[in-house]
Predicted model as a PDB file, atoms N, CA, C, CB and O in Angstrom, pLDDT in the B-factor column:
MODEL        1                                                                  
ATOM      1  N   MET A   1      32.915  -6.778  45.084  1.00 80.00           N  
ATOM      2  CA  MET A   1      31.887  -6.009  45.738  1.00 80.00           C  
ATOM      3  C   MET A   1      31.014  -5.353  44.677  1.00 80.00           C  
ATOM      4  CB  MET A   1      32.500  -4.958  46.685  1.00 80.00           C  
ATOM      5  O   MET A   1      31.512  -4.771  43.713  1.00 80.00           O  
ATOM      6  N   LYS A   2      29.727  -5.457  44.868  1.00 84.00           N  
ATOM      7  CA  LYS A   2      28.766  -4.847  43.952  1.00 84.00           C  
ATOM      8  C   LYS A   2      28.571  -3.377  44.325  1.00 84.00           C  
ATOM      9  CB  LYS A   2      27.408  -5.608  43.983  1.00 84.00           C  
ATOM     10  O   LYS A   2      28.346  -3.046  45.489  1.00 84.00           O  
ATOM     11  N   VAL A   3      28.660  -2.507  43.327  1.00 89.00           N  
ATOM     12  CA  VAL A   3      28.439  -1.070  43.541  1.00 89.00           C  
ATOM     13  C   VAL A   3      27.329  -0.622  42.612  1.00 89.00           C  
ATOM     14  CB  VAL A   3      29.748  -0.238  43.293  1.00 89.00           C  
ATOM     15  O   VAL A   3      27.383  -0.867  41.406  1.00 89.00           O  
ATOM     16  N   VAL A   4      26.328   0.030  43.164  1.00 91.00           N  
ATOM     17  CA  VAL A   4      25.193   0.532  42.388  1.00 91.00           C  
ATOM     18  C   VAL A   4      25.099   2.035  42.631  1.00 91.00           C  
ATOM     19  CB  VAL A   4      23.848  -0.198  42.783  1.00 91.00           C  
ATOM     20  O   VAL A   4      25.105   2.489  43.775  1.00 91.00           O  
ATOM     21  N   THR A   5      25.012   2.790  41.562  1.00 93.00           N  
ATOM     22  CA  THR A   5      24.818   4.230  41.670  1.00 93.00           C  
ATOM     23  C   THR A   5      23.533   4.582  40.947  1.00 93.00           C  
ATOM     24  CB  THR A   5      26.030   5.020  41.084  1.00 93.00           C  
ATOM     25  O   THR A   5      23.345   4.220  39.785  1.00 93.00           O  
ATOM     26  N   THR A   6      22.664   5.277  41.626  1.00 93.00           N  
ATOM     27  CA  THR A   6      21.401   5.691  41.024  1.00 93.00           C  
ATOM     28  C   THR A   6      20.949   6.984  41.685  1.00 93.00           C  
ATOM     29  CB  THR A   6      20.315   4.582  41.166  1.00 93.00           C  
ATOM     30  O   THR A   6      21.528   7.411  42.684  1.00 93.00           O  
ATOM     31  N   SER A   7      19.940   7.592  41.142  1.00 91.00           N  
ATOM     32  CA  SER A   7      19.416   8.814  41.742  1.00 91.00           C  
ATOM     33  C   SER A   7      17.902   8.784  41.762  1.00 91.00           C  
ATOM     34  CB  SER A   7      19.913  10.047  40.983  1.00 91.00           C  
ATOM     35  O   SER A   7      17.256   8.098  40.970  1.00 91.00           O  
ATOM     36  N   VAL A   8      17.362   9.541  42.683  1.00 91.00           N  
ATOM     37  CA  VAL A   8      15.910   9.675  42.829  1.00 91.00           C  
ATOM     38  C   VAL A   8      15.609  11.159  42.885  1.00 91.00           C  
ATOM     39  CB  VAL A   8      15.370   8.928  44.115  1.00 91.00           C  
ATOM     40  O   VAL A   8      16.245  11.889  43.645  1.00 91.00           O  
ATOM     41  N   SER A   9      14.668  11.610  42.106  1.00 90.00           N  
ATOM     42  CA  SER A   9      14.256  13.018  42.141  1.00 90.00           C  
ATOM     43  C   SER A   9      13.064  13.165  43.067  1.00 90.00           C  
ATOM     44  CB  SER A   9      13.910  13.540  40.719  1.00 90.00           C  
ATOM     45  O   SER A   9      12.101  12.402  42.999  1.00 90.00           O  
ATOM     46  N   VAL A  10      13.150  14.160  43.929  1.00 89.00           N  
ATOM     47  CA  VAL A  10      12.070  14.453  44.868  1.00 89.00           C  
ATOM     48  C   VAL A  10      11.730  15.925  44.710  1.00 89.00           C  
ATOM     49  CB  VAL A  10      12.472  14.109  46.355  1.00 89.00           C  
ATOM     50  O   VAL A  10      12.616  16.779  44.745  1.00 89.00           O  
ATOM     51  N   THR A  11      10.467  16.218  44.540  1.00 87.00           N  
ATOM     52  CA  THR A  11      10.016  17.598  44.382  1.00 87.00           C  
ATOM     53  C   THR A  11       9.182  18.001  45.583  1.00 87.00           C  
ATOM     54  CB  THR A  11       9.207  17.772  43.078  1.00 87.00           C  
ATOM     55  O   THR A  11       8.263  17.290  45.988  1.00 87.00           O  
ATOM     56  N   SER A  12       9.513  19.136  46.136  1.00 87.00           N  
ATOM     57  CA  SER A  12       8.785  19.660  47.273  1.00 87.00           C  
ATOM     58  C   SER A  12       7.806  20.721  46.798  1.00 87.00           C  
ATOM     59  CB  SER A  12       9.749  20.234  48.326  1.00 87.00           C  
ATOM     60  O   SER A  12       8.116  21.514  45.909  1.00 87.00           O  
ATOM     61  N   GLY A  13       6.636  20.728  47.391  1.00 87.00           N  
ATOM     62  CA  GLY A  13       5.628  21.703  47.007  1.00 87.00           C  
ATOM     63  C   GLY A  13       5.464  22.840  48.000  1.00 87.00           C  
ATOM     64  O   GLY A  13       4.702  23.776  47.760  1.00 87.00           O  
ATOM     65  N   ARG A  14       6.185  22.758  49.128  1.00 88.00           N  
ATOM     66  CA  ARG A  14       6.054  23.767  50.173  1.00 88.00           C  
ATOM     67  C   ARG A  14       7.426  24.242  50.636  1.00 88.00           C  
ATOM     68  CB  ARG A  14       5.256  23.211  51.359  1.00 88.00           C  
ATOM     69  O   ARG A  14       8.444  23.617  50.338  1.00 88.00           O  
ATOM     70  N   GLN A  15       7.443  25.344  51.360  1.00 86.00           N  
ATOM     71  CA  GLN A  15       8.695  25.890  51.871  1.00 86.00           C  
ATOM     72  C   GLN A  15       9.328  24.945  52.896  1.00 86.00           C  
ATOM     73  CB  GLN A  15       8.456  27.271  52.498  1.00 86.00           C  
ATOM     74  O   GLN A  15      10.545  24.758  52.896  1.00 86.00           O  
ATOM     75  N   LEU A  16       8.527  24.362  53.748  1.00 88.00           N  
ATOM     76  CA  LEU A  16       9.003  23.406  54.753  1.00 88.00           C  
ATOM     77  C   LEU A  16       8.215  22.118  54.567  1.00 88.00           C  
ATOM     78  CB  LEU A  16       8.842  23.969  56.221  1.00 88.00           C  
ATOM     79  O   LEU A  16       6.993  22.094  54.717  1.00 88.00           O  
ATOM     80  N   GLU A  17       8.923  21.061  54.242  1.00 89.00           N  
ATOM     81  CA  GLU A  17       8.242  19.799  53.975  1.00 89.00           C  
ATOM     82  C   GLU A  17       9.171  18.641  54.334  1.00 89.00           C  
ATOM     83  CB  GLU A  17       7.797  19.710  52.486  1.00 89.00           C  
ATOM     84  O   GLU A  17      10.376  18.699  54.091  1.00 89.00           O  
ATOM     85  N   PHE A  18       8.600  17.602  54.907  1.00 89.00           N  
ATOM     86  CA  PHE A  18       9.344  16.389  55.219  1.00 89.00           C  
ATOM     87  C   PHE A  18       8.881  15.301  54.249  1.00 89.00           C  
ATOM     88  CB  PHE A  18       9.134  15.952  56.720  1.00 89.00           C  
ATOM     89  O   PHE A  18       7.687  15.023  54.138  1.00 89.00           O  
ATOM     90  N   ILE A  19       9.819  14.704  53.565  1.00 89.00           N  
ATOM     91  CA  ILE A  19       9.495  13.672  52.578  1.00 89.00           C  
ATOM     92  C   ILE A  19      10.250  12.405  52.960  1.00 89.00           C  
ATOM     93  CB  ILE A  19       9.861  14.134  51.118  1.00 89.00           C  
ATOM     94  O   ILE A  19      11.477  12.414  53.058  1.00 89.00           O  
ATOM     95  N   ASP A  20       9.527  11.333  53.173  1.00 89.00           N  
ATOM     96  CA  ASP A  20      10.126  10.051  53.533  1.00 89.00           C  
ATOM     97  C   ASP A  20      10.633   9.371  52.254  1.00 89.00           C  
ATOM     98  CB  ASP A  20       9.094   9.138  54.287  1.00 89.00           C  
ATOM     99  O   ASP A  20       9.841   8.983  51.395  1.00 89.00           O  
ATOM    100  N   VAL A  21      11.944   9.230  52.137  1.00 90.00           N  
ATOM    101  CA  VAL A  21      12.532   8.597  50.944  1.00 90.00           C  
ATOM    102  C   VAL A  21      12.783   7.109  51.166  1.00 90.00           C  
ATOM    103  CB  VAL A  21      13.847   9.293  50.564  1.00 90.00           C  
ATOM    104  O   VAL A  21      13.317   6.436  50.285  1.00 90.00           O  
ATOM    105  N   THR A  22      12.407   6.591  52.326  1.00 91.00           N  
ATOM    106  CA  THR A  22      12.638   5.177  52.640  1.00 91.00           C  
ATOM    107  C   THR A  22      12.064   4.238  51.582  1.00 91.00           C  
ATOM    108  CB  THR A  22      12.036   4.844  53.989  1.00 91.00           C  
ATOM    109  O   THR A  22      12.770   3.321  51.162  1.00 91.00           O  
ATOM    110  N   PRO A  23      10.818   4.415  51.127  1.00 94.00           N  
ATOM    111  CA  PRO A  23      10.299   3.499  50.102  1.00 94.00           C  
ATOM    112  C   PRO A  23      11.137   3.507  48.819  1.00 94.00           C  
ATOM    113  CB  PRO A  23       8.861   3.862  49.768  1.00 94.00           C  
ATOM    114  O   PRO A  23      11.334   2.457  48.208  1.00 94.00           O  
ATOM    115  N   SER A  24      11.620   4.653  48.413  1.00 94.00           N  
ATOM    116  CA  SER A  24      12.454   4.739  47.207  1.00 94.00           C  
ATOM    117  C   SER A  24      13.768   3.997  47.397  1.00 94.00           C  
ATOM    118  CB  SER A  24      12.730   6.205  46.846  1.00 94.00           C  
ATOM    119  O   SER A  24      14.216   3.279  46.503  1.00 94.00           O  
ATOM    120  N   VAL A  25      14.377   4.167  48.550  1.00 93.00           N  
ATOM    121  CA  VAL A  25      15.649   3.487  48.837  1.00 93.00           C  
ATOM    122  C   VAL A  25      15.429   1.977  48.903  1.00 93.00           C  
ATOM    123  CB  VAL A  25      16.263   4.004  50.171  1.00 93.00           C  
ATOM    124  O   VAL A  25      16.217   1.208  48.351  1.00 93.00           O  
ATOM    125  N   ARG A  26      14.373   1.558  49.569  1.00 94.00           N  
ATOM    126  CA  ARG A  26      14.065   0.118  49.645  1.00 94.00           C  
ATOM    127  C   ARG A  26      13.838  -0.482  48.259  1.00 94.00           C  
ATOM    128  CB  ARG A  26      12.823  -0.117  50.521  1.00 94.00           C  
ATOM    129  O   ARG A  26      14.278  -1.599  47.987  1.00 94.00           O  
ATOM    130  N   GLU A  27      13.165   0.242  47.396  1.00 96.00           N  
ATOM    131  CA  GLU A  27      12.900  -0.252  46.039  1.00 96.00           C  
ATOM    132  C   GLU A  27      14.204  -0.408  45.254  1.00 96.00           C  
ATOM    133  CB  GLU A  27      11.941   0.704  45.293  1.00 96.00           C  
ATOM    134  O   GLU A  27      14.370  -1.384  44.522  1.00 96.00           O  
ATOM    135  N   ILE A  28      15.116   0.529  45.396  1.00 95.00           N  
ATOM    136  CA  ILE A  28      16.411   0.429  44.714  1.00 95.00           C  
ATOM    137  C   ILE A  28      17.168  -0.801  45.220  1.00 95.00           C  
ATOM    138  CB  ILE A  28      17.256   1.720  44.937  1.00 95.00           C  
ATOM    139  O   ILE A  28      17.740  -1.548  44.426  1.00 95.00           O  
ATOM    140  N   ILE A  29      17.173  -1.009  46.526  1.00 94.00           N  
ATOM    141  CA  ILE A  29      17.846  -2.176  47.108  1.00 94.00           C  
ATOM    142  C   ILE A  29      17.214  -3.464  46.586  1.00 94.00           C  
ATOM    143  CB  ILE A  29      17.778  -2.133  48.655  1.00 94.00           C  
ATOM    144  O   ILE A  29      17.922  -4.401  46.219  1.00 94.00           O  
ATOM    145  N   ARG A  30      15.890  -3.511  46.554  1.00 95.00           N  
ATOM    146  CA  ARG A  30      15.184  -4.698  46.068  1.00 95.00           C  
ATOM    147  C   ARG A  30      15.460  -4.937  44.589  1.00 95.00           C  
ATOM    148  CB  ARG A  30      13.679  -4.557  46.303  1.00 95.00           C  
ATOM    149  O   ARG A  30      15.734  -6.066  44.182  1.00 95.00           O  
ATOM    150  N   THR A  31      15.389  -3.886  43.789  1.00 95.00           N  
ATOM    151  CA  THR A  31      15.588  -3.999  42.344  1.00 95.00           C  
ATOM    152  C   THR A  31      16.969  -4.550  42.000  1.00 95.00           C  
ATOM    153  CB  THR A  31      15.395  -2.643  41.683  1.00 95.00           C  
ATOM    154  O   THR A  31      17.112  -5.326  41.055  1.00 95.00           O  
ATOM    155  N   HIS A  32      17.974  -4.155  42.758  1.00 94.00           N  
ATOM    156  CA  HIS A  32      19.346  -4.577  42.474  1.00 94.00           C  
ATOM    157  C   HIS A  32      19.762  -5.802  43.288  1.00 94.00           C  
ATOM    158  CB  HIS A  32      20.305  -3.435  42.749  1.00 94.00           C  
ATOM    159  O   HIS A  32      20.932  -6.185  43.285  1.00 94.00           O  
ATOM    160  N   ALA A  33      18.804  -6.411  43.981  1.00 93.00           N  
ATOM    161  CA  ALA A  33      19.039  -7.639  44.747  1.00 93.00           C  
ATOM    162  C   ALA A  33      20.230  -7.512  45.702  1.00 93.00           C  
ATOM    163  CB  ALA A  33      19.270  -8.806  43.796  1.00 93.00           C  
ATOM    164  O   ALA A  33      21.095  -8.385  45.754  1.00 93.00           O  
ATOM    165  N   ILE A  34      20.256  -6.431  46.441  1.00 92.00           N  
ATOM    166  CA  ILE A  34      21.324  -6.198  47.410  1.00 92.00           C  
ATOM    167  C   ILE A  34      20.882  -6.778  48.752  1.00 92.00           C  
ATOM    168  CB  ILE A  34      21.659  -4.668  47.536  1.00 92.00           C  
ATOM    169  O   ILE A  34      19.826  -6.424  49.276  1.00 92.00           O  
ATOM    170  N   ALA A  35      21.709  -7.676  49.300  1.00 90.00           N  
ATOM    171  CA  ALA A  35      21.365  -8.320  50.562  1.00 90.00           C  
ATOM    172  C   ALA A  35      22.157  -7.738  51.729  1.00 90.00           C  
ATOM    173  CB  ALA A  35      21.608  -9.816  50.466  1.00 90.00           C  
ATOM    174  O   ALA A  35      21.635  -7.634  52.838  1.00 90.00           O  
ATOM    175  N   ASP A  36      23.400  -7.363  51.492  1.00 91.00           N  
ATOM    176  CA  ASP A  36      24.265  -6.812  52.530  1.00 91.00           C  
ATOM    177  C   ASP A  36      25.028  -5.631  51.963  1.00 91.00           C  
ATOM    178  CB  ASP A  36      25.239  -7.885  53.076  1.00 91.00           C  
ATOM    179  O   ASP A  36      25.306  -5.572  50.765  1.00 91.00           O  
ATOM    180  N   GLY A  37      25.365  -4.693  52.833  1.00 91.00           N  
ATOM    181  CA  GLY A  37      26.184  -3.576  52.379  1.00 91.00           C  
ATOM    182  C   GLY A  37      25.792  -2.274  53.031  1.00 91.00           C  
ATOM    183  O   GLY A  37      25.141  -2.247  54.075  1.00 91.00           O  
ATOM    184  N   LEU A  38      26.197  -1.204  52.400  1.00 91.00           N  
ATOM    185  CA  LEU A  38      25.946   0.143  52.888  1.00 91.00           C  
ATOM    186  C   LEU A  38      25.148   0.919  51.857  1.00 91.00           C  
ATOM    187  CB  LEU A  38      27.266   0.866  53.209  1.00 91.00           C  
ATOM    188  O   LEU A  38      25.242   0.665  50.656  1.00 91.00           O  
ATOM    189  N   VAL A  39      24.364   1.862  52.340  1.00 91.00           N  
ATOM    190  CA  VAL A  39      23.617   2.755  51.462  1.00 91.00           C  
ATOM    191  C   VAL A  39      24.013   4.178  51.820  1.00 91.00           C  
ATOM    192  CB  VAL A  39      22.063   2.540  51.596  1.00 91.00           C  
ATOM    193  O   VAL A  39      23.966   4.571  52.985  1.00 91.00           O  
ATOM    194  N   LEU A  40      24.395   4.930  50.833  1.00 90.00           N  
ATOM    195  CA  LEU A  40      24.724   6.341  51.024  1.00 90.00           C  
ATOM    196  C   LEU A  40      23.640   7.163  50.353  1.00 90.00           C  
ATOM    197  CB  LEU A  40      26.140   6.691  50.447  1.00 90.00           C  
ATOM    198  O   LEU A  40      23.404   7.026  49.152  1.00 90.00           O  
ATOM    199  N   VAL A  41      22.986   8.008  51.116  1.00 90.00           N  
ATOM    200  CA  VAL A  41      21.952   8.888  50.590  1.00 90.00           C  
ATOM    201  C   VAL A  41      22.431  10.309  50.805  1.00 90.00           C  
ATOM    202  CB  VAL A  41      20.559   8.636  51.276  1.00 90.00           C  
ATOM    203  O   VAL A  41      22.779  10.680  51.926  1.00 90.00           O  
ATOM    204  N   SER A  42      22.456  11.099  49.764  1.00 88.00           N  
ATOM    205  CA  SER A  42      22.913  12.480  49.890  1.00 88.00           C  
ATOM    206  C   SER A  42      21.978  13.405  49.127  1.00 88.00           C  
ATOM    207  CB  SER A  42      24.361  12.630  49.374  1.00 88.00           C  
ATOM    208  O   SER A  42      21.255  12.986  48.223  1.00 88.00           O  
ATOM    209  N   ALA A  43      22.012  14.665  49.514  1.00 85.00           N  
ATOM    210  CA  ALA A  43      21.192  15.682  48.862  1.00 85.00           C  
ATOM    211  C   ALA A  43      22.106  16.616  48.101  1.00 85.00           C  
ATOM    212  CB  ALA A  43      20.329  16.465  49.890  1.00 85.00           C  
ATOM    213  O   ALA A  43      23.118  17.070  48.636  1.00 85.00           O  
ATOM    214  N   ARG A  44      21.766  16.903  46.882  1.00 82.00           N  
ATOM    215  CA  ARG A  44      22.597  17.771  46.051  1.00 82.00           C  
ATOM    216  C   ARG A  44      22.227  19.246  46.161  1.00 82.00           C  
ATOM    217  CB  ARG A  44      22.500  17.342  44.619  1.00 82.00           C  
ATOM    218  O   ARG A  44      22.952  20.101  45.654  1.00 82.00           O  
ATOM    219  N   HIS A  45      21.137  19.548  46.800  1.00 76.00           N  
ATOM    220  CA  HIS A  45      20.674  20.928  46.874  1.00 76.00           C  
ATOM    221  C   HIS A  45      21.038  21.530  48.221  1.00 76.00           C  
ATOM    222  CB  HIS A  45      19.157  21.008  46.643  1.00 76.00           C  
ATOM    223  O   HIS A  45      20.912  20.863  49.248  1.00 76.00           O  
ATOM    224  N   THR A  46      21.479  22.757  48.233  1.00 72.00           N  
ATOM    225  CA  THR A  46      21.957  23.384  49.466  1.00 72.00           C  
ATOM    226  C   THR A  46      20.849  23.691  50.471  1.00 72.00           C  
ATOM    227  CB  THR A  46      22.680  24.650  49.134  1.00 72.00           C  
ATOM    228  O   THR A  46      21.133  23.880  51.653  1.00 72.00           O  
ATOM    229  N   THR A  47      19.610  23.742  50.033  1.00 78.00           N  
ATOM    230  CA  THR A  47      18.528  24.032  50.972  1.00 78.00           C  
ATOM    231  C   THR A  47      17.785  22.770  51.384  1.00 78.00           C  
ATOM    232  CB  THR A  47      17.554  25.026  50.363  1.00 78.00           C  
ATOM    233  O   THR A  47      16.652  22.833  51.861  1.00 78.00           O  
ATOM    234  N   CYS A  48      18.418  21.648  51.199  1.00 82.00           N  
ATOM    235  CA  CYS A  48      17.826  20.371  51.574  1.00 82.00           C  
ATOM    236  C   CYS A  48      18.641  19.762  52.703  1.00 82.00           C  
ATOM    237  CB  CYS A  48      17.757  19.407  50.358  1.00 82.00           C  
ATOM    238  O   CYS A  48      19.859  19.932  52.761  1.00 82.00           O  
ATOM    239  N   ALA A  49      17.980  19.066  53.583  1.00 81.00           N  
ATOM    240  CA  ALA A  49      18.674  18.366  54.665  1.00 81.00           C  
ATOM    241  C   ALA A  49      18.157  16.938  54.737  1.00 81.00           C  
ATOM    242  CB  ALA A  49      18.477  19.096  56.029  1.00 81.00           C  
ATOM    243  O   ALA A  49      16.976  16.678  54.503  1.00 81.00           O  
ATOM    244  N   LEU A  50      19.035  16.039  55.056  1.00 81.00           N  
ATOM    245  CA  LEU A  50      18.651  14.647  55.269  1.00 81.00           C  
ATOM    246  C   LEU A  50      18.725  14.356  56.751  1.00 81.00           C  
ATOM    247  CB  LEU A  50      19.559  13.674  54.463  1.00 81.00           C  
ATOM    248  O   LEU A  50      19.717  14.663  57.412  1.00 81.00           O  
ATOM    249  N   VAL A  51      17.658  13.758  57.266  1.00 81.00           N  
ATOM    250  CA  VAL A  51      17.602  13.420  58.673  1.00 81.00           C  
ATOM    251  C   VAL A  51      17.268  11.938  58.778  1.00 81.00           C  
ATOM    252  CB  VAL A  51      16.555  14.301  59.433  1.00 81.00           C  
ATOM    253  O   VAL A  51      16.313  11.462  58.165  1.00 81.00           O  
ATOM    254  N   VAL A  52      18.052  11.223  59.549  1.00 81.00           N  
ATOM    255  CA  VAL A  52      17.786   9.806  59.748  1.00 81.00           C  
ATOM    256  C   VAL A  52      17.105   9.666  61.105  1.00 81.00           C  
ATOM    257  CB  VAL A  52      19.109   8.946  59.668  1.00 81.00           C  
ATOM    258  O   VAL A  52      17.729   9.825  62.155  1.00 81.00           O  
ATOM    259  N   ARG A  53      15.834   9.371  61.057  1.00 77.00           N  
ATOM    260  CA  ARG A  53      15.021   9.232  62.267  1.00 77.00           C  
ATOM    261  C   ARG A  53      13.924   8.229  61.999  1.00 77.00           C  
ATOM    262  CB  ARG A  53      14.423  10.596  62.712  1.00 77.00           C  
ATOM    263  O   ARG A  53      13.618   7.901  60.853  1.00 77.00           O  
ATOM    264  N   GLU A  54      13.346   7.755  63.067  1.00 80.00           N  
ATOM    265  CA  GLU A  54      12.161   6.936  62.945  1.00 80.00           C  
ATOM    266  C   GLU A  54      11.024   7.861  62.505  1.00 80.00           C  
ATOM    267  CB  GLU A  54      11.827   6.195  64.295  1.00 80.00           C  
ATOM    268  O   GLU A  54      10.887   8.968  63.024  1.00 80.00           O  
ATOM    269  N   PHE A  55      10.226   7.416  61.567  1.00 80.00           N  
ATOM    270  CA  PHE A  55       9.168   8.255  61.025  1.00 80.00           C  
ATOM    271  C   PHE A  55       7.991   8.300  62.004  1.00 80.00           C  
ATOM    272  CB  PHE A  55       8.710   7.732  59.641  1.00 80.00           C  
ATOM    273  O   PHE A  55       7.207   7.356  62.097  1.00 80.00           O  
ATOM    274  N   GLN A  56       7.885   9.407  62.724  1.00 85.00           N  
ATOM    275  CA  GLN A  56       6.799   9.620  63.682  1.00 85.00           C  
ATOM    276  C   GLN A  56       6.186  10.986  63.421  1.00 85.00           C  
ATOM    277  CB  GLN A  56       7.308   9.510  65.156  1.00 85.00           C  
ATOM    278  O   GLN A  56       6.889  11.994  63.496  1.00 85.00           O  
ATOM    279  N   PRO A  57       4.905  11.047  63.118  1.00 87.00           N  
ATOM    280  CA  PRO A  57       4.260  12.337  62.817  1.00 87.00           C  
ATOM    281  C   PRO A  57       4.445  13.383  63.914  1.00 87.00           C  
ATOM    282  CB  PRO A  57       2.787  12.125  62.585  1.00 87.00           C  
ATOM    283  O   PRO A  57       4.667  14.554  63.606  1.00 87.00           O  
ATOM    284  N   ALA A  58       4.360  12.992  65.178  1.00 91.00           N  
ATOM    285  CA  ALA A  58       4.520  13.966  66.273  1.00 91.00           C  
ATOM    286  C   ALA A  58       5.928  14.548  66.284  1.00 91.00           C  
ATOM    287  CB  ALA A  58       4.214  13.308  67.634  1.00 91.00           C  
ATOM    288  O   ALA A  58       6.107  15.738  66.543  1.00 91.00           O  
ATOM    289  N   LEU A  59       6.921  13.719  66.007  1.00 89.00           N  
ATOM    290  CA  LEU A  59       8.297  14.191  65.952  1.00 89.00           C  
ATOM    291  C   LEU A  59       8.476  15.195  64.815  1.00 89.00           C  
ATOM    292  CB  LEU A  59       9.261  13.011  65.779  1.00 89.00           C  
ATOM    293  O   LEU A  59       9.164  16.203  64.977  1.00 89.00           O  
ATOM    294  N   LEU A  60       7.866  14.925  63.680  1.00 89.00           N  
ATOM    295  CA  LEU A  60       7.962  15.840  62.542  1.00 89.00           C  
ATOM    296  C   LEU A  60       7.303  17.179  62.843  1.00 89.00           C  
ATOM    297  CB  LEU A  60       7.325  15.216  61.306  1.00 89.00           C  
ATOM    298  O   LEU A  60       7.799  18.227  62.431  1.00 89.00           O  
ATOM    299  N   GLU A  61       6.186  17.143  63.562  1.00 92.00           N  
ATOM    300  CA  GLU A  61       5.527  18.391  63.959  1.00 92.00           C  
ATOM    301  C   GLU A  61       6.432  19.200  64.885  1.00 92.00           C  
ATOM    302  CB  GLU A  61       4.179  18.098  64.653  1.00 92.00           C  
ATOM    303  O   GLU A  61       6.538  20.418  64.741  1.00 92.00           O  
ATOM    304  N   ASP A  62       7.082  18.529  65.832  1.00 93.00           N  
ATOM    305  CA  ASP A  62       8.003  19.216  66.742  1.00 93.00           C  
ATOM    306  C   ASP A  62       9.190  19.803  65.981  1.00 93.00           C  
ATOM    307  CB  ASP A  62       8.501  18.249  67.831  1.00 93.00           C  
ATOM    308  O   ASP A  62       9.593  20.938  66.234  1.00 93.00           O  
ATOM    309  N   LEU A  63       9.738  19.041  65.064  1.00 91.00           N  
ATOM    310  CA  LEU A  63      10.878  19.515  64.283  1.00 91.00           C  
ATOM    311  C   LEU A  63      10.485  20.701  63.411  1.00 91.00           C  
ATOM    312  CB  LEU A  63      11.439  18.384  63.415  1.00 91.00           C  
ATOM    313  O   LEU A  63      11.248  21.659  63.292  1.00 91.00           O  
ATOM    314  N   ALA A  64       9.307  20.648  62.803  1.00 92.00           N  
ATOM    315  CA  ALA A  64       8.833  21.763  61.981  1.00 92.00           C  
ATOM    316  C   ALA A  64       8.660  23.018  62.846  1.00 92.00           C  
ATOM    317  CB  ALA A  64       7.494  21.396  61.279  1.00 92.00           C  
ATOM    318  O   ALA A  64       9.031  24.112  62.421  1.00 92.00           O  
ATOM    319  N   GLY A  65       8.103  22.873  64.049  1.00 94.00           N  
ATOM    320  CA  GLY A  65       7.946  24.003  64.950  1.00 94.00           C  
ATOM    321  C   GLY A  65       9.280  24.609  65.337  1.00 94.00           C  
ATOM    322  O   GLY A  65       9.426  25.830  65.375  1.00 94.00           O  
ATOM    323  N   LEU A  66      10.251  23.759  65.623  1.00 94.00           N  
ATOM    324  CA  LEU A  66      11.575  24.234  65.981  1.00 94.00           C  
ATOM    325  C   LEU A  66      12.228  24.982  64.811  1.00 94.00           C  
ATOM    326  CB  LEU A  66      12.454  23.061  66.421  1.00 94.00           C  
ATOM    327  O   LEU A  66      12.819  26.044  65.007  1.00 94.00           O  
ATOM    328  N   LEU A  67      12.124  24.438  63.615  1.00 91.00           N  
ATOM    329  CA  LEU A  67      12.711  25.100  62.448  1.00 91.00           C  
ATOM    330  C   LEU A  67      12.051  26.446  62.177  1.00 91.00           C  
ATOM    331  CB  LEU A  67      12.590  24.207  61.218  1.00 91.00           C  
ATOM    332  O   LEU A  67      12.728  27.413  61.827  1.00 91.00           O  
ATOM    333  N   ARG A  68      10.734  26.511  62.336  1.00 92.00           N  
ATOM    334  CA  ARG A  68      10.044  27.794  62.120  1.00 92.00           C  
ATOM    335  C   ARG A  68      10.452  28.827  63.158  1.00 92.00           C  
ATOM    336  CB  ARG A  68       8.525  27.598  62.157  1.00 92.00           C  
ATOM    337  O   ARG A  68      10.516  30.020  62.862  1.00 92.00           O  
ATOM    338  N   GLU A  69      10.729  28.367  64.374  1.00 94.00           N  
ATOM    339  CA  GLU A  69      11.170  29.272  65.439  1.00 94.00           C  
ATOM    340  C   GLU A  69      12.603  29.757  65.206  1.00 94.00           C  
ATOM    341  CB  GLU A  69      11.070  28.574  66.801  1.00 94.00           C  
ATOM    342  O   GLU A  69      12.905  30.933  65.408  1.00 94.00           O  
ATOM    343  N   LEU A  70      13.480  28.849  64.783  1.00 92.00           N  
ATOM    344  CA  LEU A  70      14.880  29.207  64.569  1.00 92.00           C  
ATOM    345  C   LEU A  70      15.094  29.999  63.289  1.00 92.00           C  
ATOM    346  CB  LEU A  70      15.726  27.965  64.538  1.00 92.00           C  
ATOM    347  O   LEU A  70      15.955  30.876  63.229  1.00 92.00           O  
ATOM    348  N   ILE A  71      14.304  29.684  62.263  1.00 87.00           N  
ATOM    349  CA  ILE A  71      14.469  30.324  60.952  1.00 87.00           C  
ATOM    350  C   ILE A  71      13.123  30.872  60.497  1.00 87.00           C  
ATOM    351  CB  ILE A  71      15.041  29.318  59.899  1.00 87.00           C  
ATOM    352  O   ILE A  71      12.412  30.210  59.741  1.00 87.00           O  
ATOM    353  N   PRO A  72      12.763  32.075  60.947  1.00 82.00           N  
ATOM    354  CA  PRO A  72      11.446  32.630  60.606  1.00 82.00           C  
ATOM    355  C   PRO A  72      11.297  32.913  59.103  1.00 82.00           C  
ATOM    356  CB  PRO A  72      11.209  33.916  61.394  1.00 82.00           C  
ATOM    357  O   PRO A  72      10.246  33.381  58.664  1.00 82.00           O  
TER     358      PRO A  72                                                      
ENDMDL                                                                          
END                                                                             
């Protein structure tokens, strides 16, 4: 079984920001010629969250509104 470990740095410029890491993950898969398997994506920072969803701008607006309401 082929195992690849790599990291991607992402910098946020705002207090609340959604960053799509899909292109970075796809590039890593392509670069290492991975055809089948699993991908584990994790965040090392405690104030970061990973959400697996279809990328829809309206959904992100709703999620941002909810987060601002729950965590002023």
